[in-house]
N, C-alpha and C positions, 0 to 999 in steps of 0.2 A: 294616572292610571288610564289605560285604553278601555274603550267600551268592550272590546273583544276579550278583555280579561276580567270582566265583572264577576263577582262572587255568586255562587249558587246558594240556595237556601239549605242544601243538603250538607251534612257534615261528613267529612272524610274519616274513615276508620283510623283510630289512634291519634286523631288530631286534637283531642281534648276539647271538643265542642267547636273548634274553629271551622268556618265554612271553607270548602275547597273551591278554588278558582278553576274554571274550565278553560282549557286552552282553546284557541280560535277554532281549530278543526273540530274539537269536541262540541263546541257551541254550535257550529254549523250543522253538524250531524243531528244534534238535539232539535234544532229548528226544522230540519228536513223530516225527522221522525214525527214531530207534532203536526206539521203541515200535511204529511201523507195521510194521516187519519182524518183531519178536518176536511181536506179537499175530497178524499175518497167518500166520506159519508154525506157531504153536503153539496159537492160540486163546485166548479170553479166560479161560476157567476155570482153565487150568493155569499161566498166567503170573502171577508176583508182581512187585510193584514192584521188588524186589531184582534180578529178571531184566532189567527195563528199565534200571535203573541200571547194571548190569554191561555191557549192550550199548552204553549211551551213554558209558561210561567215567567215570561220576560217582558221587557218593554218593546214597543213598536220600533223605537229608535235603534235598538240593538239588532233587530232583524234587518234594518236597512244598512247596517254595517257589513252584512254578508250578502244581501241580495238587493239589487237596485229597484225591483218591483215585484208585485204579485205574479206578474207574467213570467219573470225570470225564475222565480221560485218554483212555480208550477212546471215550467219547461224542464228544469233540472230533474224534478221528480219523475216526469214522463220518460225522459231519456234514460235514467237509471233503471226504471222498471222495464222498459222495452229491451234494453241490453240484456238484463238478467233473464227475462222470459225467453228471448230468442236464443241465448246461449244454452239454456236448458233444453229447449226443443230440438235445436240442431244437434247438440251433443247426443241426445237420446236417439234421434233418427239416423245419426251417422255411425252408429255402432257397427263394427265390422261384420257381425253375424245377422244384421237386419237387412231385409229385402222385401220388396212388394208390400203387401198388407201389414206385415210386422213392422216395417219401417214407419208407416203411417200411424200404426197403433202406438208405438213407443213415443213418437213425437206428440201425438194427441194426449197421451197419458201425462207426459211431462208438462204440457201446456195447462191441462186442467189441474195438475198439482200446484202450479203457480197460482192459479185463480183461487184455489182453496186456501193456500197459505197466505196470500197477499191480496185479498179482495179489494182493499182500498186502492192499491196501485193499479190493479186491472181496470177498475172503474174509470180511471182517467183516460183510457183508450176508447171506451165505448160511450161515455156520456157526452152529449152535445154541449157545445160552448158557443157563446155569441162573439167572443173575441176572435177576429179573423186570423190574427197571427197564431194564436194557440190552435185554432182549427186547422190551419195549414201545417203546423207541426204535427198534429195528430195524423193528418193525411200523409205526411212524409214518413212517419214511423210505420204507418200501415204499408206504404210502398216498400220500405225496408224489409218488413215481414214477408211480403209477397216475393221479393227477390231472394230471401233466404229459403223459402219453400221451393222456388224454382231450382235453386242450387241443390237442395235435398233430392228432388225428383230426378235431377240429372246424374245423381250417383247410381241410378239404376242401370243395369246392362241394356244394350241396344234393343234386345228382344222385348224387354218390358216396355220400352218406349215406342215400340213399333206402331206405326199408324198415327203418331202424334207429332205435329210440327212444333217448332219453338213457340209459336204464338198460342198453340193449344195448351202448352205447359203454363204459359203466362195466364191464360184464361182460367185454367184449373186452379192455379195457385191463388188467384183472386177469390175464387169461390171457396177454397179451403180456408183462407184467412177470414173471409167474411162469415163463413159458417161457424168457425171457432169463436169469433167475437160474439156472434148472436147467441150461440149455445152457452157460452160462459156467462153472458149477461143474464140469460134465462135462468141458469142454475143459481145465480146469486139471489134471484127472487123466488126460487123453489128449491131450497137446500135439502129438502127431504128426498129429492130425487137421487137415484143411484148413479154416480158418476160413470161407473163402468158400463152401465146401460146406455148413457149418452154417447160414450165413445163408440160403442158397438153400432149404434144407430147411425152416427155420423160416418163411420168408416164403411159400413155396409152401403150407405147411400152413395158415397164417392167411389168406392172400389168396384162395386158391381156395375155401376153406371159407366165407369172408365173402361171396364172390360168390354162392354158392348160397343163403346165408341171405337175401340181398337179393332173390333170385328167389322167396322165399317158402317155401323148403324147410326143414323141420325133421326131426329124426330120426324123429318119429312119422308123417311123411308119406312116408318112403322106401318103395319097394316091397320085398316080401319077398325073402329071399336067393335067388339064382339068377341067370340071365342078365340079368334086368331090372336088377339092381343095376349090373352092369358097363356096360350101355348108358346108364343114367341118369348114372353117373359120367362116362362119356365125353362125353355130351352137355353136361352141366353144365360140365365143365372146358373143353370146346371153345369155349364162349361167352365165356371170360374171357381177359384178357391176362395172360400169366405174368409173375412178378416180374422186374425188371431184374437181370441177373447182375452181381456185383461186378466192377469193372474191374481 
């Protein structure tokens, strides 16, 4: 008998009490499910393969039948979570009837929905690790998220992108992804906070500021402190359409 065909302690319906054997792919998925919770709750550095085996109710040797190392196991979990999260965000932001602030609002709402549904998976993106290879994979996944956000912004018509060069889109995408990571992490520590309010604050900060940039304003061109600042802010904000509030 192969290790990948070991029996579980659960009984299959109608089996007369016999234990059902998990197929290799089912066993692999059960390991990933257990590891996702353990890593998400405790972090990469403090978790051992023994901890994952205990959570999955199997032997450490069986885990090594499917994954060569803790690093490989963690890496697959991050890749899966990143792909699902980005697919949700891009799909929502790419809706044919979305544009401008509504595009950003839908993408942000999809992102926060992922955080709420799968907090352990999201933690893998934002929690620091000491393993340099895992840290580099985190960085690569973040670069992929930035590239996806640039692609979303480039869906906008030319007039919406007026005054912004490609490098500006890259810079804005970096801030968007970084802001989403930070707010998602903050919300996991403050779950009594209203998610729709977080989305509104994030979009107001980005969209209103973006509008002023497109008008040619930069921090070096702002008036000195005093009443002029308040008037400039009021005038600039007054010319922009506020973000759509979550429904």
